[in-house]
C-alpha positions as CSV (number, residue, x, y, z in Angstrom):
1,M,1.0,5.6,13.8
2,T,-0.1,2.4,15.6
3,A,-3.7,1.1,15.4
4,G,-5.9,-2.0,15.7
5,N,-7.5,-1.3,12.3
6,A,-7.0,2.0,10.3
7,T,-9.0,3.5,7.4
8,L,-7.5,6.6,5.5
9,T,-9.4,8.1,2.6
10,S,-8.6,11.2,0.6
11,V,-11.5,12.1,-1.5
12,G,-9.8,14.6,-3.7
13,G,-6.0,14.6,-2.8
14,S,-3.4,11.9,-2.0
15,V,-2.4,9.7,1.0
16,V,1.3,10.0,1.5
17,E,3.2,8.7,4.4
18,T,6.5,10.7,5.0
19,A,9.6,8.8,4.1
20,G,11.0,7.0,7.0
21,G,7.6,6.9,8.7
22,V,6.0,3.8,10.3
23,L,2.6,2.5,10.2
24,N,1.8,-0.4,12.3
25,V,-1.8,-1.9,12.2
26,S,-2.4,-5.3,13.9
27,G,-5.6,-5.7,11.9
28,N,-6.8,-4.2,8.6
29,A,-5.1,-1.2,7.1
30,T,-7.1,0.4,4.3
31,L,-5.6,3.5,2.4
32,S,-7.4,5.0,-0.5
33,A,-7.2,8.3,-2.6
34,A,-8.4,9.8,-5.6
35,N,-4.8,10.5,-6.4
36,A,-1.5,8.8,-5.3
37,V,-1.1,6.5,-2.3
38,A,2.6,6.5,-1.5
39,L,3.9,4.7,1.8
40,S,7.1,4.1,3.5
41,N,7.3,1.5,6.2
42,V,4.0,-0.7,7.0
43,S,3.3,-3.6,9.0
44,A,-0.3,-4.8,8.9
45,G,-2.5,-7.9,9.1
46,N,-4.3,-7.1,5.8
47,L,-3.4,-4.1,3.5
48,S,-5.5,-2.5,0.9
49,L,-4.1,0.4,-1.2
50,S,-6.0,2.0,-3.9
51,S,-5.8,5.0,-6.0
52,T,-8.6,6.0,-8.4
53,T,-6.6,8.1,-10.9
54,G,-3.0,8.2,-9.4
55,S,-0.3,5.6,-8.7
56,V,0.6,3.2,-5.7
57,T,4.1,3.2,-4.5
58,D,6.3,2.2,-1.5
59,T,9.5,3.7,-0.5
60,G,10.1,1.4,2.4
61,V,9.3,-2.2,3.5
62,L,5.8,-3.5,3.7
63,N,5.2,-6.5,6.0
64,V,1.8,-8.0,5.6
65,S,0.9,-11.2,7.3
66,G,-2.4,-11.8,5.5
67,S,-3.4,-10.5,2.2
68,T,-2.3,-7.3,0.2
69,T,-4.8,-5.8,-2.3
70,L,-3.3,-3.1,-4.7
71,V,-5.4,-1.0,-7.1
72,A,-4.3,1.9,-9.3
73,G,-7.3,2.3,-11.6
74,N,-5.6,4.8,-14.1
75,G,-2.2,4.6,-12.7
76,S,0.9,2.4,-12.0
77,I,1.9,0.2,-9.0
78,T,5.4,0.2,-7.9
79,V,5.7,-2.0,-4.8
80,A,9.1,-3.6,-5.5
81,N,11.3,-3.5,-2.4
82,A,12.9,-7.0,-2.2
83,S,12.5,-7.0,1.5
84,N,8.7,-6.9,1.1
85,A,6.5,-9.5,2.7
86,L,3.1,-9.1,0.9
87,G,1.1,-12.3,1.9
88,T,-1.3,-13.3,-0.8
89,V,-1.3,-10.4,-3.5
90,T,-4.1,-9.1,-5.8
91,A,-3.1,-6.3,-8.0
92,T,-4.8,-4.2,-10.6
93,A,-3.1,-1.4,-12.5
94,G,-4.3,0.8,-15.3
95,N,-0.7,1.2,-16.5
96,T,2.6,-0.6,-15.4
97,L,2.7,-3.2,-12.5
98,N,5.8,-3.8,-10.6
99,V,5.5,-5.9,-7.3
100,A,8.4,-7.6,-5.5
101,S,8.1,-9.6,-2.3
102,G,11.0,-11.4,-0.8
103,G,9.0,-12.8,2.0
104,T,5.9,-14.7,2.0
């Protein structure tokens, strides 16, 4: 998917990007779900990922030029690809927190 700005919300389920998928957002990408948020390859100006009761994970590379906000209210955050470039990161997890960024 390619967009200027994107907001994806799941009220009772999950937001999942298929492994190997690509999400390109030149502006703000906001993804939120009651359950899990799982992404593959994402490029965004600013990225916000939040889950109320599930976890936030990545299986690909996240490239963020601005800021990254990660929230897993009752779950864990695993965004640990060494090739990630996350910009300025704010992360809050109810359980474990594992974040890696090889870029800026």
